[in-house]
N, C-alpha and C positions, 0 to 999 in steps of 0.2 A: 633563180630570178634575182636581179640586182637593179637598184636605181639610186641615183643621187637625190638628195633632198632639194626639191625645187619649190618648197613652200615659201610664200612671201615673207613669213616670219623667220626664216632660217638666218641664223647668226644674229638675230635681234636679242636684246636683253630679256632675261626671264621676267615673267609677271612678278611684281613686287611680293605678292603673297607666296609664290613658289620660291623666290629667292630667300625669303625669310624661313620657309620650311626646310630648305636644303642647305642653308648657309653654315658658315663656320661656327657661329654661336650655338645654333641648334644642334649641330653634330657634336660639339663639346658636351652639351647637356646629355645627349644620348650616351656618350662614353661615361659620364658621371653616373648615370642610372645603371649602366652595366657593372660599374665597380661594386655595386651592392648585390650582384648576383654571385652566389657561391661558386658556381662552376664556370664563371667567365674567364676566358683566356683568349688572346689573339690567335687567329687561325693561321696555319702555315702559308707561306708564299714560296712556291717551287719555281726554280729556274729549269728551263728545258733547252739546254744548249745543243743537244744532238738534233732535236727537231728544228731549232732555229737554223742550224747549218744546212740541214736537208732542204728546207724551203726557201732559204736565201734571205733571211732577215738578221738583224744584229742581235736581238735577244727576244726571248719569249718568257714571260712570267705568268703563272697561274695561281690565283688565290684559291685555297682549298677550303670551301665552306662545309665540307663533309664532317668537320670537327666542331661545328658551332653549337655550343650550349647543350650538348647531348642530344640534339634533335637531327643532326646530320644534314642541315640545310640552312642557307642564308635566311630563310623565312623566320628562323628563330629570333632574328633581330627585330622583326617588324610587328607581328601580331601581339606578342607578349609585351613589348614596349608600349604599344597603344593601349592595351588593357590596363597596365599599371598607371599610365598617365590618366586614363579616364577615371579610375578608382580614386586617385589622389585629387583630381578635380572635383569629383562628387563629394569626397570627404571635406574638402575646403569649403564647398558650398554649404554643406550641412553644419559644419562646425563653426563657420563664420570667421575663418582665419586661413592663412596659407599653410598647406600641409606639404612637407618635404618628403622625398623618397626615403630619407633616413628613418622616418616614422612608419614605414610601410607595414611592419609586423607588430605594431602596437595594438592593444585591444580595441581602441577607438576606431582605428582604420579597418580592422578586421570586421567589426560590427557593421560598418558601412558596406564593405565588400560583400558580406554574406547576404545582403538584401538585393544584390545586383546579379543579373544574368546577361552574359555576353553571348552573342551568336554570330555565326558566319557560315558561308558556303566555302567548300574547299575541294581541290583535287587531292589533297593529302597534307602537304607541308605547312601551308598557312593555318589549317585547322589545328595541327599539332601545336603550333606556336600560341595560338589563341587559348587553347585548352590548357597548355602549360602555364600561361600567364594567369589564367583564372585560378588554377590550383595554387599558384604561388601566393595570391592575395586573398584566397578564401572565397572567391566568387563562384557562381555556377556558370557552366558553358553548355551551349546547345550547338552542335556542329552538323551542318547539312552536307551530305555527300551524294553525288549523282551516281548513276548506274555503272559508270566506267571506273569507279574507284575500287581498287582491290580490297579484299577482306583483310589482307595483311596491313594495308595502310589504315583501314578503319580501326583495327585492333590497336595500332600504334597511337591513335588519337584517344581511343576509349580508355587507355591505361592511365590517363590523367584525370579520370573521373567525369568526362564529358558525356552528355546525353547525345547519342548518335541518331540522326534522322535521315533515312534513305529517301531520295527523290528520283523519280523516273526522269529520263532524258539526259541532257548535257549539263556541263558546268553552269552555263547561263540560266538553265531552268532551275538549278539549285540556288543560284543567287536570287532569282525572283521569288522562289518559295521561302527562302530564309528571310527576305525583306518583308514578305506578307505576314508570316507568322510572328516575326519580332514586333511588327507594328500592332498586331492583334493582342499580344501578350505583354507589351511594354518592355521588351528586351532591348538591349543596346547592340546594334549591328556593328561589328568590327570587321569591315571588308577591306580587301586589298585592291578592289576596283572601285571606281567612282562613277556617279551618274548625276544628272542635273539636280541640284539641291543637296547633294551628299558628296562633300569633298574633304572636309576637315579631317575626319578619322582616317580615310585612305592616305591623306597627307602625313599623318602621324606614323602610319605603317611605313611609308616610304622614308620618312625621317630616320626611322630606326636603321634602315639599310646603310645610311651614310657611315656608320661605324666601321664597316669593312673597308670602305674606300680610304678613310683616314688611316687605318692600320696599314693598308697597302702602300700608301704614299710614304709612310715611315719606313717600310720594309724594302721598297724598291731602291736600287742604287741610283737611278735617275727617273724623272717623270716619264711616262710612256708617250710615244708618238702616235700610237694607234690602240684603240680599245674596241673589242668585239664582245658584245653582251647579248645574251638570249632574251627573248621577250615572250611573255604570255599575254597578260593585259597591258604590259608595258611598265609596271611599277618599278622593277629593279633597274631596267634600262634607263628610265627617267631619273631615278635617284642617283645612279652612278654618273650619268652624263651631266646632270644638273649640278651636282656637287663639284665635279671636276671643272666644269665651265666657270663656276664661281671662284674656285680656289686658284686655278691656273690662268684664267683670263686669256690673254692673247697667246699664251704658251700651251693652251689646252690641246689634247690629242684629237686626231680624227676619230670620230665615234661612229661605229657601225652597229645597227640593230639587226639581230638575227632571229627570224621566225621559222617554225616548222612549216614546210610547204603545205601541209594539210590543215593548218590552223593559223594562217598568215593574216590575222586581223590588223596588226600594226602595219605590215607591208602594204596591204590593200588600202588602208587609210592613207598612207603616204602617197600611193598611186592616185587616189581620188582627191587628195588635198584636204580631206576632212575625215572625222571618225566615221567608220562604216561597220556595220554588222554583217559578217559573212555567213554563208550557208554552212550548216553542219554536214560534214561528209564522213569519209572513212576515218576512224580514230588514228591518231598518231602515236608512235611508240614513245614520243616525248610527252608523256602524260601530264607532267606538271606545267606544260606550256600549251595545253589544249584549250584555248580560249577563242571565242568567236566575235568578241566585241572589245575594243580597247577601253581602258580607263580614261575618262575625259581629262583628268588632271595629268596623267602620264602623257597623253597625246599633246596637251598644251605645251609641255616641257620639251618633248621630243621633236615637235615641229620646229622648235627654235634651235636646239643644240645637237640633234642627231645630224650627221653628215651624209649617211647613206643607210639604205635598208636592203636586206637580202633574205633569201629563204634557203633552207637546207632540207634534204630528203631524208627518208627513214634510214637508208643505208649509210648516210653520212654520220648520223648520230651513233649508230651501232658500231661503225668502224672506229670512231673516236673513243668510245668506251673501251674497245679492245686494244687500241693503240696505247692508251694511258695505262691499261692493266699490264701490258707487255711492252714496255718502252725499249728503245734502242740506246746504246751507248751509256752515257752518264746520267741520263734522265731518270728521275724517280718513278716508281710505280704509283699510280693514283687511282683510287676508287671513285669513278664518276658514274652517277646514276643516269637513267635514260635521258634526262633533260640537262644533266650537269655539264656535259661537254658540248652543248649545242653552239656556244660561242666559238669554241675551238674549231668545231666543224665548219662554221662560217668562215673563219680565218683561213683554214686549209683550202677551202674551195676558192676563196678570193686570191690566195697566193699562187694557186695553180692556173689561174685564168689571166693571161697577159693583159687583156682589156681592163678587167676589174683591178688588177694590180696597178696598172698605170693610172686609172681613175682615182685610186686611193693613195697614190704616191708611195706605195710599198717598195722599199729598197733594202739593200743589204746593210743599211745603217738603222733601219726601223726598230723601235723598241715596242713590242706588242704586249699588252696586258689583257688577261682573260680571267674569268671567274668560273671555277667548278662550283656551280650553284647548289649541287646536292651530291651526297654520297649514295650508297645503296639503300635508299629509303624503303625499297621493296626487295629484300635480299633474294627471294626466290626468282623474281623476274630478272634481277641482275645476273644470277648464276645461269639462267636460261640463255641470256644474250651473250654472255662473255665466256661461259664454259668453265668458270672458276667461282668459288665462293669468295665473298668480299674479304674474309679474313686471310685467305690464301694470297690475295693480291697485296694486302697491306704488308705482309711479311717480306715482299720482294723489294720494298722501298730501299733505295741505296743511300738515302740521306743527302740528296742533292738540293736541299732547300736553300733559298737565299736569305 
């Protein structure tokens, strides 16, 4: 399924609050925060010249977030950043002075953090980031996971010392339960989705994601003409498109949001012209994107700056995982988790369809930018779908990074 953005706000300026959240000054501050992280390093940007020639575009580059901060996902940039910001703000309030990130590991700040509990619902990756952030600052974390989250992903979160709480039902059920329990216990919800009256913290999470876009623009030989980014509740798509629209202005790329067909809440919102909650159906293999209601903040941004919305099927996602693991020609091997290559899957489907290709003005001169949003965050599931262990794929990389 594919549709162009027909929303009345399309191509209108961002809401001033969103522009401030995702603008250059905020993104620079995110990078300053990251400079205090011991394991921070820019993630690779890979060129895929063989694939570009095959599908008839000028260039394809993919940012590989499987290396991000030891968590294997772009989510490492959001939840932990928001937790650190919230701890510093609480410390500033209690101490009666501005507290900087440079003071994060002082006894005074640790004492404040130790009295705080942060909580969230997660499909896996966001919870790991929140739990890691809490461990870094000495706060407690309570992470709510729904029935579909694998035991391997639960264990990956628990290793950061988080309290794990199982919830029956879907991701949306876990969001509701986390919100209810946090209100009852006085915990701070650090969610990557937003709802009426709850927007600032999800905005901070999205703000954290701008770091990977700033890195990519420095790494790319030229700004992209087309960007395809996958969407769950919409946070990463909104952060990437919002930042690019602010930085590139009239030169910004054509931006396409890609949903799993089985969890297409952003696509259906675009079709309706307003945020909608869709029915829960058969689970998607793209587990990190299995969301049934968009973030209000993300939708507000995407309604303005996304140019098109589309869906991909289960077999599309698995095919891309395998294509990246066993590349042709000079392309590097890339470990992409079940959700990591969904943006590439969307691009492949668009490039193969003459009508979509024409609607998006994809040509042999187009420069396409994609994000591998996660590596093999569930190695057993990855091996099942690809037929290789993640480590075996990594050794095949031919060093074709840009």
